[in-house]
Legacy VTK file of the C-alpha trace (Angstrom):
# vtk DataFile Version 3.0
C-alpha trace
ASCII
DATASET POLYDATA
POINTS 103 float
22.107 -35.652 -48.062
21.782 -32.941 -51.071
23.994 -29.446 -51.556
20.600 -27.806 -51.611
19.917 -29.294 -48.567
23.053 -28.650 -46.743
22.706 -25.175 -48.043
19.546 -24.879 -46.650
20.665 -25.970 -43.271
23.055 -23.480 -43.009
21.354 -20.076 -44.155
18.660 -21.238 -41.887
21.559 -20.612 -39.148
22.759 -17.820 -40.567
19.288 -16.037 -40.240
18.715 -17.548 -36.906
21.781 -16.200 -35.521
21.240 -12.576 -37.161
17.954 -12.820 -35.248
19.636 -13.441 -32.250
22.237 -10.560 -32.410
19.411 -8.238 -33.603
17.105 -8.818 -30.211
20.677 -8.767 -28.302
21.286 -5.056 -29.931
17.876 -4.012 -29.232
17.492 -5.410 -25.624
17.278 -3.433 -22.682
19.765 -3.980 -19.574
18.299 -5.724 -16.246
17.277 -3.096 -13.704
18.900 -5.299 -10.969
22.500 -4.496 -10.323
25.700 -6.429 -9.591
23.560 -9.398 -8.466
26.839 -11.641 -9.059
31.021 -10.271 -8.897
32.769 -9.492 -11.694
34.994 -12.652 -11.732
31.639 -14.937 -11.535
30.440 -13.017 -14.817
33.677 -13.597 -16.448
33.710 -17.454 -15.697
30.267 -17.405 -17.084
30.970 -15.817 -19.947
34.635 -18.316 -20.835
32.450 -21.283 -19.844
29.740 -20.492 -22.639
32.287 -19.209 -25.115
33.809 -22.609 -24.896
30.809 -24.254 -25.352
29.912 -22.448 -27.916
33.644 -22.780 -29.745
33.565 -26.675 -29.115
29.713 -26.861 -30.734
31.108 -24.790 -33.830
34.190 -26.577 -34.209
32.540 -30.325 -33.626
30.239 -29.146 -36.410
33.197 -28.294 -38.656
34.815 -31.711 -38.269
31.375 -33.777 -38.943
31.624 -31.680 -42.538
35.286 -32.693 -42.937
34.801 -35.953 -44.598
32.390 -38.050 -46.351
30.138 -39.446 -45.600
28.056 -35.957 -44.995
25.685 -35.884 -42.081
22.092 -37.087 -43.033
19.561 -34.143 -42.685
18.721 -34.938 -39.192
22.114 -34.896 -37.745
22.532 -31.465 -39.597
19.562 -29.888 -38.108
20.703 -30.984 -34.562
24.393 -29.714 -34.995
23.005 -26.572 -36.275
20.410 -25.981 -33.395
23.295 -27.059 -30.940
25.674 -24.258 -32.408
22.227 -21.523 -32.606
21.604 -22.773 -28.499
24.835 -22.360 -27.674
25.248 -18.741 -29.370
22.492 -18.059 -26.978
23.518 -19.020 -24.332
26.857 -16.628 -24.359
24.458 -13.785 -26.096
22.160 -14.064 -22.946
25.595 -14.522 -20.365
27.103 -11.463 -22.291
23.766 -9.085 -21.636
23.304 -10.294 -17.772
25.418 -7.234 -16.527
22.788 -4.282 -16.373
24.355 -0.787 -17.792
23.701 0.984 -14.621
27.044 -1.379 -13.132
29.414 0.390 -14.545
32.003 0.069 -16.965
34.222 -3.330 -15.035
31.127 -3.558 -12.153
LINES 1 104
103 0 1 2 3 4 5 6 7 8 9 10 11 12 13 14 15 16 17 18 19 20 21 22 23 24 25 26 27 28 29 30 31 32 33 34 35 36 37 38 39 40 41 42 43 44 45 46 47 48 49 50 51 52 53 54 55 56 57 58 59 60 61 62 63 64 65 66 67 68 69 70 71 72 73 74 75 76 77 78 79 80 81 82 83 84 85 86 87 88 89 90 91 92 93 94 95 96 97 98 99 100 101 102
């Protein structure tokens, strides 16, 4: 895979993640309150954080040595990182602000 294409794939990923973060910042909290316990929330957050970290680590390992991944493989790796980041942010935002500092 060419260097230009690799840069484009990662630039697209960076831009998509910026969009996700912007949406998360402007998202309005749910009106429902405390549908799960604090412990369940932390377990979900940890699970999605672990999956995101594994996805980023796998992507880094693939690019660590030659041969570089193909264009299709690169796009798949970046889409996986992006979807894991969205899952993590959705979990993070799943607790409404009205529930208080610690539920």
